[in-house]
Backbone bond lengths (Angstrom), bond angles and torsions (degrees), N, CA, C in turn:
res aa  C-N    CA-C-N  psi(-1)  N-CA   C-N-CA  omega(-1)  CA-C   N-CA-C  phi
1 A - - - 1.469 - - 1.532 109.33 -
2 P 1.328 117.18 144.09 1.463 118.71 178.29 1.528 110.46 -67.87
3 E 1.327 115.69 159.71 1.468 119.83 177.08 1.526 108.41 -56.65
4 P 1.332 117.65 134.84 1.476 118.31 178.06 1.526 111.08 -58.78
5 T 1.338 116.91 -30.39 1.459 119.11 -177.50 1.524 112.29 -66.14
6 R 1.351 117.90 -20.98 1.465 120.02 177.91 1.524 112.06 -67.18
7 L 1.315 116.01 -20.08 1.463 119.81 -179.41 1.522 111.37 -63.74
8 Y 1.333 115.66 -24.92 1.465 119.28 -172.65 1.523 112.16 -57.88
9 S 1.330 116.46 -42.38 1.464 119.89 -176.22 1.528 112.12 -70.66
10 K 1.323 116.91 -9.72 1.469 121.23 178.88 1.535 112.36 -89.30
11 L 1.319 116.76 -10.13 1.459 119.08 -175.64 1.523 111.69 -74.27
12 T 1.321 115.49 152.11 1.464 121.11 173.67 1.525 108.88 -79.38
13 P 1.346 118.26 164.69 1.468 119.86 176.26 1.533 112.42 -54.82
14 E 1.323 116.80 -39.16 1.475 120.06 178.55 1.528 110.84 -62.38
15 Q 1.334 115.26 -40.70 1.463 118.77 -179.74 1.522 111.54 -71.05
16 H 1.334 116.64 -35.08 1.462 119.57 173.85 1.524 110.23 -58.28
17 E 1.335 114.73 -43.92 1.453 121.89 178.85 1.538 110.73 -59.69
18 E 1.316 115.31 -49.16 1.469 121.83 -179.97 1.528 110.39 -60.31
19 F 1.330 115.63 -44.63 1.461 121.31 -178.47 1.527 110.38 -64.74
20 S 1.330 115.84 -44.62 1.457 121.32 -179.83 1.533 111.21 -59.40
21 K 1.331 116.58 -43.25 1.470 120.47 177.96 1.525 110.89 -61.68
22 A 1.325 115.95 -42.98 1.464 120.40 -179.96 1.528 110.55 -63.26
23 V 1.336 116.33 -40.85 1.466 121.15 -180.00 1.530 110.36 -63.38
24 I 1.333 116.45 -45.32 1.472 120.09 -179.34 1.529 110.44 -62.64
25 E 1.329 116.76 -42.94 1.469 120.06 177.60 1.526 111.44 -60.57
26 K 1.330 115.15 -44.68 1.456 120.13 -179.50 1.529 110.68 -63.12
27 L 1.323 116.81 -44.52 1.467 121.20 178.41 1.528 110.18 -59.77
28 R 1.340 115.58 -40.26 1.469 119.34 -179.23 1.529 110.62 -61.30
29 T 1.335 116.40 -38.67 1.467 118.65 179.33 1.533 110.71 -68.33
30 L 1.328 117.10 -28.84 1.473 119.98 -176.85 1.520 112.95 -86.18
31 I 1.342 116.85 -44.23 1.465 118.36 -173.26 1.515 113.32 -121.53
32 G 1.340 116.77 7.85 1.453 119.61 175.90 1.524 111.99 78.11
33 G 1.313 116.09 -175.46 1.448 120.94 -174.54 1.514 114.27 -80.06
34 Y 1.324 118.16 -14.07 1.467 118.04 -175.15 1.520 110.84 -74.88
35 G 1.320 115.23 158.19 1.459 119.15 -177.02 1.512 109.30 82.46
36 E 1.306 116.33 160.06 1.466 120.83 -178.96 1.525 109.19 -83.54
37 L 1.313 117.21 88.63 1.456 120.25 -178.47 1.525 111.30 -62.68
38 S 1.336 116.72 -35.40 1.461 118.80 -178.42 1.524 110.78 -67.39
39 V 1.336 116.44 -34.85 1.471 119.97 177.85 1.525 109.65 -67.39
40 L 1.325 115.64 -43.16 1.464 119.81 178.53 1.533 110.60 -63.68
41 A 1.324 116.47 -42.30 1.462 120.73 178.40 1.527 110.64 -62.11
42 E 1.334 115.47 -38.77 1.460 120.92 178.71 1.530 110.38 -65.09
43 Y 1.322 115.48 -41.25 1.470 120.77 178.42 1.534 110.66 -62.57
44 I 1.327 116.08 -42.67 1.468 121.14 176.36 1.533 109.46 -60.13
45 A 1.344 115.78 -43.87 1.465 120.68 179.86 1.524 111.22 -59.76
46 V 1.332 116.00 -41.36 1.463 119.75 -179.27 1.532 110.86 -66.39
47 M 1.340 116.21 -40.21 1.474 119.08 176.97 1.525 110.19 -62.62
48 L 1.334 116.48 -40.28 1.466 120.29 178.26 1.518 110.88 -66.28
49 Q 1.324 115.63 -40.30 1.463 120.21 -178.83 1.527 110.51 -59.79
50 S 1.341 115.98 -35.47 1.472 118.67 178.79 1.530 111.30 -91.51
51 S 1.339 116.38 16.74 1.472 122.86 173.07 1.526 113.58 54.77
52 R 1.326 116.09 42.72 1.464 119.38 174.56 1.524 108.71 -64.30
53 P 1.331 117.79 141.79 1.473 118.18 175.42 1.535 110.26 -67.28
54 P 1.333 116.41 151.22 1.469 120.22 -176.22 1.528 113.41 -53.49
55 E 1.335 117.01 -39.23 1.469 117.46 -176.41 1.530 111.68 -66.88
56 Q 1.324 116.80 -28.43 1.465 120.21 177.17 1.530 110.27 -73.06
57 I 1.324 115.88 -41.10 1.459 120.73 176.45 1.524 109.46 -61.34
58 Q 1.317 115.10 -44.15 1.458 119.70 -179.60 1.524 111.49 -59.78
59 S 1.331 117.33 -43.56 1.469 118.51 -178.44 1.532 111.10 -70.15
60 E 1.346 117.58 -33.05 1.466 120.47 174.91 1.532 111.08 -63.58
61 L 1.332 115.98 -36.91 1.462 120.14 -174.58 1.518 113.24 -83.29
62 E 1.328 116.13 -11.55 1.462 120.03 -178.12 1.530 111.74 -56.19
63 A 1.326 115.59 -36.85 1.464 120.45 -179.62 1.532 111.74 -59.09
64 F 1.339 116.02 -33.70 1.459 120.03 -177.28 1.520 111.94 -93.37
65 L 1.312 116.02 -40.99 1.464 120.27 -169.07 1.523 113.51 -104.51
66 Q 1.358 116.31 -3.51 1.457 121.00 -178.45 1.529 111.84 46.03
67 D 1.344 116.81 -124.79 1.468 120.13 -173.98 1.531 113.10 -72.95
68 Q 1.338 116.31 -5.49 1.471 119.48 177.61 1.529 111.91 -86.56
69 S 1.354 117.00 -8.84 1.461 119.36 -169.41 1.527 112.71 -63.80
70 Q 1.335 117.19 -36.11 1.466 119.68 -179.68 1.525 111.18 -66.99
71 A 1.322 115.42 -47.77 1.463 119.96 179.58 1.524 110.57 -61.84
72 F 1.333 115.96 -39.55 1.461 119.52 179.85 1.532 110.93 -64.98
73 T 1.324 116.71 -42.73 1.468 120.42 -179.21 1.529 110.95 -64.56
74 D 1.328 116.57 -40.25 1.469 120.53 175.49 1.530 109.92 -59.35
75 W 1.344 114.37 -46.15 1.464 119.56 179.34 1.531 110.04 -60.72
76 L 1.345 115.86 -43.13 1.461 122.25 -178.32 1.531 110.79 -56.37
77 C 1.329 116.00 -46.97 1.470 120.52 -178.28 1.528 110.99 -66.23
78 K 1.325 116.35 -40.46 1.473 120.25 178.67 1.525 110.84 -65.04
79 Q 1.329 114.70 -43.91 1.460 120.54 -179.15 1.532 110.11 -62.31
80 L 1.310 114.66 -41.49 1.460 121.14 -179.90 1.521 110.44 -62.92
81 A 1.325 115.83 -45.52 1.462 120.71 179.46 1.531 110.11 -62.40
82 K 1.339 115.24 -38.26 1.461 120.11 -178.62 1.528 110.08 -64.61
83 I 1.327 116.52 -49.41 1.463 120.29 -178.96 1.527 110.86 -68.59
84 A 1.331 116.25 -40.47 1.465 120.31 -179.38 1.524 111.05 -67.56
85 G 1.331 116.20 -25.57 1.458 120.68 177.08 1.514 111.55 -56.68
86 H 1.352 115.21 -28.72 1.455 119.97 178.86 1.527 110.80 -91.20
87 A 1.339 116.46 -3.50 1.468 120.04 -173.97 1.519 111.29 -88.65
88 S 1.313 115.02 151.60 1.456 118.24 169.52 1.512 106.79 -86.34
89 A 1.314 116.82 135.04 1.457 120.46 -177.35 1.526 111.91 -72.09
90 A 1.321 116.85 -3.62 1.472 120.28 -175.84 1.522 112.71 -72.63
91 A 1.332 116.73 -34.37 1.461 119.84 -174.65 1.525 111.12 -78.23
92 A 1.307 116.27 110.03 1.470 120.31 177.05 1.519 108.61 -95.37
93 G 1.328 116.59 141.66 1.454 120.62 -177.98 1.521 111.52 -79.99
94 P 1.313 116.60 171.69 1.463 120.90 176.26 1.528 110.48 -68.66
95 P 1.324 118.62 160.04 1.462 119.78 178.85 1.525 110.61 -65.00
96 S 1.310 116.46 155.06 1.462 119.03 -178.57 1.522 109.61 -71.92
97 D 1.300 115.43 155.41 1.452 122.12 -174.74 1.526 108.28 -119.57
98 A 1.315 116.15 100.09 1.474 120.65 -174.03 1.522 111.37 -64.12
99 K 1.337 116.64 -36.09 1.462 119.63 -179.06 1.524 110.06 -66.50
100 G 1.333 115.55 -41.85 1.455 120.15 177.13 1.519 110.74 -60.58
101 E 1.314 116.07 -37.99 1.458 120.47 -179.75 1.525 110.68 -64.54
102 A 1.333 116.60 -42.99 1.466 120.70 179.10 1.528 110.78 -62.32
103 L 1.334 116.34 -42.28 1.459 120.81 179.12 1.522 111.06 -63.03
104 L 1.333 115.25 -43.69 1.461 119.73 179.63 1.510 111.06 -63.47
105 L 1.324 115.09 -41.77 1.458 118.94 -179.73 1.523 109.28 -59.11
106 R 1.348 115.69 -41.71 1.461 119.33 178.96 1.527 110.31 -63.65
107 A 1.340 116.88 -42.30 1.466 121.11 179.01 1.524 110.48 -61.31
108 V 1.324 115.53 -41.38 1.465 120.50 -179.72 1.529 109.97 -65.71
109 Q 1.327 116.51 -42.39 1.465 119.55 179.20 1.527 110.95 -65.04
110 D 1.333 116.39 -40.66 1.472 120.15 176.24 1.519 110.01 -59.90
111 A 1.327 115.62 -45.46 1.460 120.06 -179.58 1.521 110.58 -61.09
112 R 1.338 115.27 -38.29 1.450 120.04 -178.87 1.526 110.68 -68.38
113 Q 1.347 116.37 -40.91 1.463 118.93 177.87 1.515 110.34 -65.00
114 G 1.325 115.55 -39.79 1.454 120.12 177.15 1.519 111.08 -59.06
115 A 1.329 116.45 -42.34 1.464 121.21 179.56 1.525 110.52 -66.46
116 A 1.335 116.34 -36.02 1.470 120.93 -177.48 1.527 110.75 -70.33
117 T 1.335 117.17 -37.27 1.459 119.46 -177.14 1.519 112.13 -83.88
118 A 1.325 116.71 -20.81 1.479 120.67 -177.86 1.517 111.44 -63.53
């Protein structure tokens, strides 16, 4: 079976929106309202867009979610499969943008430092 994360690029803009909202809600239940959840959700989206394998996403998220990162990644893949189940496989997403990913990573790290010093 293909990596569940590959499903992300098949989603429509509406489904991306739906998925992003679900991710932010889930993050809020895990780490609360503090920190830029939307930035973190965006970073997750970018990793999915470039079809990172789940274990790589999980290790990236460990810094934020600590021992919750595995459960969150499992949830992420299930959620993706659920939303993609309604998707037509015809719609391919745009190519991933490595520069955008680097910028986001920096934004996420800044947000994390801000949270640490607050």
